[in-house]
Biotite code that builds the C-alpha atoms (Angstrom):
import biotite.structure as struc

atoms = struc.array([
    struc.Atom([35.699, 4.811, 20.896], chain_id="A", res_id=1, res_name="MET", atom_name="CA", element="C"),
    struc.Atom([33.319, 2.044, 19.899], chain_id="A", res_id=2, res_name="THR", atom_name="CA", element="C"),
    struc.Atom([31.975, -0.101, 22.688], chain_id="A", res_id=3, res_name="ILE", atom_name="CA", element="C"),
    struc.Atom([29.881, -3.198, 22.124], chain_id="A", res_id=4, res_name="GLY", atom_name="CA", element="C"),
    struc.Atom([26.839, -3.065, 24.365], chain_id="A", res_id=5, res_name="SER", atom_name="CA", element="C"),
    struc.Atom([25.583, -6.633, 24.107], chain_id="A", res_id=6, res_name="ASN", atom_name="CA", element="C"),
    struc.Atom([24.888, -6.941, 27.832], chain_id="A", res_id=7, res_name="ASP", atom_name="CA", element="C"),
    struc.Atom([22.703, -3.826, 27.935], chain_id="A", res_id=8, res_name="PHE", atom_name="CA", element="C"),
    struc.Atom([20.213, -4.776, 25.256], chain_id="A", res_id=9, res_name="CYS", atom_name="CA", element="C"),
    struc.Atom([18.129, -7.923, 25.383], chain_id="A", res_id=10, res_name="ALA", atom_name="CA", element="C"),
    struc.Atom([18.001, -9.601, 22.002], chain_id="A", res_id=11, res_name="GLU", atom_name="CA", element="C"),
    struc.Atom([14.856, -11.645, 21.693], chain_id="A", res_id=12, res_name="GLN", atom_name="CA", element="C"),
    struc.Atom([15.075, -14.554, 19.315], chain_id="A", res_id=13, res_name="GLN", atom_name="CA", element="C"),
    struc.Atom([12.278, -15.226, 16.863], chain_id="A", res_id=14, res_name="TYR", atom_name="CA", element="C"),
    struc.Atom([10.274, -18.373, 17.498], chain_id="A", res_id=15, res_name="THR", atom_name="CA", element="C"),
    struc.Atom([10.503, -21.069, 14.833], chain_id="A", res_id=16, res_name="GLU", atom_name="CA", element="C"),
    struc.Atom([7.024, -20.125, 13.609], chain_id="A", res_id=17, res_name="GLN", atom_name="CA", element="C"),
    struc.Atom([7.935, -16.438, 13.340], chain_id="A", res_id=18, res_name="GLN", atom_name="CA", element="C"),
    struc.Atom([11.129, -17.240, 11.449], chain_id="A", res_id=19, res_name="GLN", atom_name="CA", element="C"),
    struc.Atom([9.312, -19.624, 9.062], chain_id="A", res_id=20, res_name="ARG", atom_name="CA", element="C"),
    struc.Atom([6.593, -17.030, 8.450], chain_id="A", res_id=21, res_name="ASN", atom_name="CA", element="C"),
    struc.Atom([9.156, -14.313, 7.758], chain_id="A", res_id=22, res_name="HIS", atom_name="CA", element="C"),
    struc.Atom([11.215, -16.498, 5.421], chain_id="A", res_id=23, res_name="ASP", atom_name="CA", element="C"),
    struc.Atom([8.121, -17.549, 3.461], chain_id="A", res_id=24, res_name="LEU", atom_name="CA", element="C"),
    struc.Atom([6.803, -13.983, 3.221], chain_id="A", res_id=25, res_name="ILE", atom_name="CA", element="C"),
    struc.Atom([10.227, -12.696, 2.149], chain_id="A", res_id=26, res_name="LYS", atom_name="CA", element="C"),
    struc.Atom([10.555, -15.321, -0.583], chain_id="A", res_id=27, res_name="SER", atom_name="CA", element="C"),
    struc.Atom([7.033, -14.640, -1.884], chain_id="A", res_id=28, res_name="LEU", atom_name="CA", element="C"),
    struc.Atom([7.655, -10.887, -1.857], chain_id="A", res_id=29, res_name="HIS", atom_name="CA", element="C"),
    struc.Atom([11.023, -11.293, -3.592], chain_id="A", res_id=30, res_name="ASP", atom_name="CA", element="C"),
    struc.Atom([9.306, -13.351, -6.300], chain_id="A", res_id=31, res_name="SER", atom_name="CA", element="C"),
    struc.Atom([7.049, -10.383, -7.055], chain_id="A", res_id=32, res_name="GLY", atom_name="CA", element="C"),
    struc.Atom([3.884, -11.022, -5.046], chain_id="A", res_id=33, res_name="MET", atom_name="CA", element="C"),
    struc.Atom([2.187, -8.055, -3.423], chain_id="A", res_id=34, res_name="GLY", atom_name="CA", element="C"),
    struc.Atom([1.057, -7.811, 0.187], chain_id="A", res_id=35, res_name="TYR", atom_name="CA", element="C"),
    struc.Atom([-2.599, -8.630, -0.577], chain_id="A", res_id=36, res_name="TRP", atom_name="CA", element="C"),
    struc.Atom([-1.675, -11.725, -2.584], chain_id="A", res_id=37, res_name="ARG", atom_name="CA", element="C"),
    struc.Atom([0.761, -12.915, 0.066], chain_id="A", res_id=38, res_name="ILE", atom_name="CA", element="C"),
    struc.Atom([-1.930, -12.520, 2.747], chain_id="A", res_id=39, res_name="ALA", atom_name="CA", element="C"),
    struc.Atom([-4.405, -14.462, 0.599], chain_id="A", res_id=40, res_name="ASP", atom_name="CA", element="C"),
    struc.Atom([-1.837, -17.189, -0.059], chain_id="A", res_id=41, res_name="TYR", atom_name="CA", element="C"),
    struc.Atom([-1.012, -17.573, 3.643], chain_id="A", res_id=42, res_name="LEU", atom_name="CA", element="C"),
    struc.Atom([-4.704, -17.753, 4.522], chain_id="A", res_id=43, res_name="ASN", atom_name="CA", element="C"),
    struc.Atom([-5.355, -20.341, 1.762], chain_id="A", res_id=44, res_name="GLU", atom_name="CA", element="C"),
    struc.Atom([-2.513, -22.450, 3.175], chain_id="A", res_id=45, res_name="GLN", atom_name="CA", element="C"),
    struc.Atom([-4.072, -22.156, 6.666], chain_id="A", res_id=46, res_name="SER", atom_name="CA", element="C"),
    struc.Atom([-0.943, -20.435, 7.980], chain_id="A", res_id=47, res_name="ILE", atom_name="CA", element="C"),
    struc.Atom([-1.943, -18.261, 10.920], chain_id="A", res_id=48, res_name="LYS", atom_name="CA", element="C"),
    struc.Atom([-0.214, -15.308, 12.532], chain_id="A", res_id=49, res_name="ILE", atom_name="CA", element="C"),
    struc.Atom([1.377, -15.960, 15.922], chain_id="A", res_id=50, res_name="VAL", atom_name="CA", element="C"),
    struc.Atom([-1.851, -15.008, 17.707], chain_id="A", res_id=51, res_name="ARG", atom_name="CA", element="C"),
    struc.Atom([-3.854, -17.468, 15.600], chain_id="A", res_id=52, res_name="GLY", atom_name="CA", element="C"),
    struc.Atom([-5.681, -14.963, 13.395], chain_id="A", res_id=53, res_name="ASN", atom_name="CA", element="C"),
    struc.Atom([-5.903, -14.738, 9.609], chain_id="A", res_id=54, res_name="ALA", atom_name="CA", element="C"),
    struc.Atom([-3.410, -12.612, 7.681], chain_id="A", res_id=55, res_name="TRP", atom_name="CA", element="C"),
    struc.Atom([-4.073, -9.106, 6.342], chain_id="A", res_id=56, res_name="LYS", atom_name="CA", element="C"),
    struc.Atom([-1.919, -7.130, 3.920], chain_id="A", res_id=57, res_name="ASN", atom_name="CA", element="C"),
    struc.Atom([-0.825, -4.736, 6.676], chain_id="A", res_id=58, res_name="THR", atom_name="CA", element="C"),
    struc.Atom([0.463, -7.612, 8.783], chain_id="A", res_id=59, res_name="GLN", atom_name="CA", element="C"),
    struc.Atom([2.517, -8.932, 5.860], chain_id="A", res_id=60, res_name="VAL", atom_name="CA", element="C"),
    struc.Atom([4.081, -5.500, 5.426], chain_id="A", res_id=61, res_name="LEU", atom_name="CA", element="C"),
    struc.Atom([4.690, -5.286, 9.175], chain_id="A", res_id=62, res_name="SER", atom_name="CA", element="C"),
    struc.Atom([6.551, -8.617, 9.268], chain_id="A", res_id=63, res_name="VAL", atom_name="CA", element="C"),
    struc.Atom([8.976, -7.464, 6.571], chain_id="A", res_id=64, res_name="LEU", atom_name="CA", element="C"),
    struc.Atom([9.392, -3.984, 8.040], chain_id="A", res_id=65, res_name="LYS", atom_name="CA", element="C"),
    struc.Atom([9.865, -5.099, 11.657], chain_id="A", res_id=66, res_name="LYS", atom_name="CA", element="C"),
    struc.Atom([12.441, -7.719, 10.643], chain_id="A", res_id=67, res_name="TYR", atom_name="CA", element="C"),
    struc.Atom([14.518, -5.093, 8.793], chain_id="A", res_id=68, res_name="ARG", atom_name="CA", element="C"),
    struc.Atom([14.218, -2.672, 11.718], chain_id="A", res_id=69, res_name="GLU", atom_name="CA", element="C"),
    struc.Atom([15.243, -5.408, 14.143], chain_id="A", res_id=70, res_name="ARG", atom_name="CA", element="C"),
    struc.Atom([18.376, -6.238, 12.155], chain_id="A", res_id=71, res_name="LEU", atom_name="CA", element="C"),
    struc.Atom([19.302, -2.549, 11.922], chain_id="A", res_id=72, res_name="ASP", atom_name="CA", element="C"),
    struc.Atom([18.709, -2.035, 15.644], chain_id="A", res_id=73, res_name="ARG", atom_name="CA", element="C"),
    struc.Atom([20.857, -5.029, 16.590], chain_id="A", res_id=74, res_name="ILE", atom_name="CA", element="C"),
    struc.Atom([23.617, -3.874, 14.247], chain_id="A", res_id=75, res_name="LYS", atom_name="CA", element="C"),
    struc.Atom([23.567, -0.301, 15.527], chain_id="A", res_id=76, res_name="ASN", atom_name="CA", element="C"),
    struc.Atom([23.276, -1.134, 19.217], chain_id="A", res_id=77, res_name="ILE", atom_name="CA", element="C"),
    struc.Atom([26.062, -3.675, 19.181], chain_id="A", res_id=78, res_name="ARG", atom_name="CA", element="C"),
    struc.Atom([28.623, -1.269, 17.727], chain_id="A", res_id=79, res_name="GLN", atom_name="CA", element="C"),
    struc.Atom([27.701, 2.192, 18.978], chain_id="A", res_id=80, res_name="PHE", atom_name="CA", element="C"),
    struc.Atom([30.240, 4.993, 19.195], chain_id="A", res_id=81, res_name="ASN", atom_name="CA", element="C"),
    struc.Atom([29.770, 6.444, 22.684], chain_id="A", res_id=82, res_name="HIS", atom_name="CA", element="C"),
    struc.Atom([32.222, 9.297, 22.113], chain_id="A", res_id=83, res_name="GLY", atom_name="CA", element="C"),
    struc.Atom([34.406, 8.337, 25.065], chain_id="A", res_id=84, res_name="VAL", atom_name="CA", element="C"),
])
């Protein structure tokens, strides 16, 4: 039996800045840019991370990875087979 568990898991929404940053990073990465180049580009454009710091390659990778993990988690939590 599959039970949706929407009420048991808080789903935080991305802020507008987080969503814009992710979308820009994703498009740059899809166009073939590497993490170092994306970080340099964001810093040249004076785009800061949410905490106001400059970008590093590891943070670029983290944005892409965490977004994928978040989507998978939401998908899996919302339709989980509880074996009832």
